[in-house]
C-alpha positions, 0 to 999 in steps of 0.5 A, spaced: 716 517 404 714 516 412 707 515 410 708 509 405 712 506 410 707 506 416 703 500 414 708 495 412 712 497 418 706 496 423 705 489 419 712 487 420 711 489 427 705 485 428 708 479 425 714 479 430 709 480 436 705 474 434 711 470 433 714 473 440 707 471 443 706 464 441 713 463 442 712 465 449 706 461 450 709 455 448 716 455 450 720 449 452 723 449 459 730 449 459 733 442 462 726 438 461 726 436 454 720 432 455 716 438 457 710 439 453 712 446 451 715 445 444 717 452 441 724 453 440 725 445 440 729 445 434 734 450 436 735 446 442 736 439 439 739 441 432 743 448 434 745 449 441 746 443 444 750 440 438 754 446 438 755 445 446 757 438 445 763 441 440 765 446 445 765 440 450 769 436 446 763 431 445 761 427 439 753 430 438 752 424 432 753 419 438 745 419 439 745 415 446 751 418 449 749 425 446 742 424 449 745 422 456 749 428 456 745 434 454 737 435 455 735 434 448 728 430 445 731 428 438 737 426 436 741 430 431 739 429 424 745 427 419 747 434 417 755 435 415 759 436 421 760 443 418 753 445 420 755 444 427 759 451 427 752 455 426 751 453 433 757 454 437 757 462 437 750 460 440 752 455 445 757 460 448 751 464 451 746 461 457 741 457 454 735 462 455 739 468 452 741 464 446 734 463 444 733 470 444 739 472 440 737 466 435 730 469 434 732 476 433 737 473 428 732 469 424 728 475 423 734 478 420 735 472 416 727 473 414 728 480 412 734 478 408 731 472 404 725 477 402 730 482 400 734 477 396 728 474 393 726 480 390 733 482 388 734 476 384 727 477 381 728 484 379 723 487 384 724 493 388 727 492 394 724 498 398 724 498 405 716 498 404 716 492 400 721 488 404 717 489 410 711 487 407 714 481 404 717 479 411 711 480 415 707 475 410 713 470 410 713 470 418 705 469 418 705 464 413 705 456 415 712 455 414 714 462 416 711 461 423 714 453 423 721 456 422 720 462 427 717 458 433 721 451 432 728 455 432 729 452 425 736 454 421 732 453 415 733 460 412 741 460 413 740 454 407 735 457 403 740 464 403 745 459 401 741 456 395 739 463 393 746 465 392 748 459 389 742 459 383 742 467 382 750 468 382 753 462 378 754 466 372 755 473 374 759 472 381 761 464 381 765 465 388 759 468 391 755 462 388 760 457 390 760 460 398 752 459 397 752 452 395 757 450 400 753 453 406 747 450 403 750 443 402 752 443 410 745 440 410 745 435 404 737 435 403 739 442 400 746 441 397 745 435 394 739 436 389 741 444 388 748 441 386 746 436 381 741 441 378 746 446 377 750 441 374 744 439 369 744 447 368 751 447 365 754 450 372 758 444 373 764 448 376 760 451 381 757 445 383 763 441 384 767 447 387 761 448 392 760 441 394 768 440 395 768 447 399 763 444 404 767 437 405 773 441 406 770 445 412 766 439 415 773 435 414 776 441 418 771 440 424 772 433 424 779 433 425 779 439 430 773 438 434 770 431 433 776 426 431 771 420 433 768 421 427 775 418 424 774 412 427 772 405 424 765 406 428 763 412 424 758 408 420 754 405 426 754 412 429 751 415 423 746 409 421 744 409 429 743 417 428 739 416 422 734 410 425 733 414 431 731 420 427 727 417 422 723 413 427 720 419 430 712 420 428 713 427 425 719 424 421 717 418 418 714 417 411 707 415 412 705 418 419 708 425 418 703 430 418 709 435 416 713 432 411 712 435 404 717 430 400 715 425 394 717 419 398 712 421 404 707 423 399 707 416 396 707 413 403 701 416 405 697 414 399 699 407 400 698 407 407 705 404 409 712 406 411 718 406 406 725 404 407 731 408 406 732 404 399 725 406 397 726 413 399 732 414 395 729 410 389 723 415 389 728 421 390 732 419 384 727 419 380 724 425 381 731 428 381 732 425 374 726 428 371 728 435 374 735 434 371 732 432 364 727 438 364 733 443 366 737 441 360 731 442 356 731 449 359 738 451 358 737 457 354 740 464 357 734 468 358 729 471 363 724 466 362 728 460 362 731 462 368 725 463 372 723 456 370 729 453 372 729 457 379 722 453 380 724 447 378 730 447 382 726 449 388 720 445 388 725 439 386 729 440 392 723 440 397 720 433 393 726 429 392 728 428 399 726 429 406 723 436 407 718 438 412 713 444 412 718 449 414 722 448 408 717 451 404 720 458 405 725 456 399 719 458 395 719 465 396 724 467 390 719 463 385 713 466 388 717 473 387 718 471 380 711 469 378 707 474 382 704 479 377 707 485 374 701 487 370 694 486 368 696 480 364 698 473 366 699 467 362 695 460 364 702 457 366 703 463 371 697 463 374 697 455 375 704 455 378 703 461 382 697 458 385 700 451 386 706 455 390 702 459 394 698 454 397 703 450 402 704 457 405 697 458 407 695 450 408 694 451 416 690 444 416 697 441 416 698 442 423 696 439 429 692 445 431 689 445 424 687 437 425 684 438 432 680 444 430 677 441 423 676 434 427 680 431 421 682 423 421 682 418 416 682 420 409 681 427 412 688 427 415 691 424 409 688 429 405 691 435 409 698 432 410 698 430 403 696 437 400 703 440 400 706 435 397 701 434 392 701 442 390 709 441 389 708 435 385 703 438 380 708 445 380 713 440 378 709 437 372 707 444 370 714 446 369 717 440 366 711 440 361 713 448 360 721 445 359 719 440 354 714 444 350 720 450 350 725 445 347 720 442 342 719 449 339 725 453 340 725 461 339 730 464 334 737 465 337 736 473 336 731 472 341 735 469 346 739 476 347 732 478 351 727 475 354 726 467 352 719 466 351 716 459 354 710 456 352 704 457 357 699 451 357 695 455 353 700 454 347 701 461 346 708 464 347 707 468 353 711 465 358 713 469 365 716 475 362 712 482 362 707 483 356 711 490 354 718 486 354 715 481 349 712 486 345 719 490 345 722 483 342 718 484 336 713 480 332 718 476 328 721 473 334 715 469 335 713 463 331 706 462 329 703 456 331 696 458 327 690 457 331 693 453 337 688 450 341 688 452 349 688 446 353 
């Protein structure tokens, strides 16, 4: 047993060492937000000092006043007020000590994310498997962004997984998970919408309501300024400051992976908030329709729904490369369990893995490759293009599955979905499909592979 653990443990320790080395090399300077050091800047701007503001009785959503009081470089994004509670325990510590504690917590969160993803995918959760998977996650492009920027993304990813994975078997766990994810609306709103489309409307409504109650309590007890008639102006100003930064703007961001930024780069101009919302609504509507088409209760249907929810969440509204960690569960589902894989499985797996290894979409990657013009646009758009293609494949599978429904008896086991080759192979193990019996598979004759 010890021998089996050696290699995964060394890999995990090596990944943590790489993160720690790079964090130390690029660490921001406390009290100097204009310093070139960028490591843990998101922890500083979105976790620590917003939490400090709450403890001091100040309003972190007042962008101008917040920047005067605290050494932050970026204004607070429009998270729900309940999300500010995450930073309050950190703000009780001195800043440098809080950075160290936060790094440890986020590495633990990475371990939990991998373990939960494997559990939901029916994979072994041995120490060796979890350590190996976490090492790969930390060394990937989104994993490094999360760890080095001090992002809280994994908190919302864990909430999303709990909401999707436990809506049927443990609804209260799912409600709590969705409430956690909903504290960041770019996660909570699409996940709740697609849960409702899947048939879990009570969980969706309860989770969003719980997030609202928590946020209202924070407002009443800690940020009463948000109850003033001026709150609309404050939030609009906060959003405008946030969207004006080049890394956040739709057409100039190297890091955004959502559909509005993808289209803005292609047309070469900045979209307004209205256009962003319209594009996101179209993506969400298509995904919701696909969810309704794949509402069968079986393993293959659930795999497809998981892919649709996770990919759509990233595409329909503002998301950056660090949010790609949300795809850990779909990848765990799709990774081969035997020697045979359907064409759909291969295509989806490749498209979902690509953003994890796309280091070209980084400033160091752009500089190393000397990218500009079309090359820069291609590198910046590759992740969004892969996600768009993955969603289209999933939608096609959902549509084909609804056009050729399986017999009701088969729904008690795996629910095979048609692959792009036109055969009912789906994502389930080949042995599982064989055990389902040939009589459960419709015969399409000599279906021609596309």
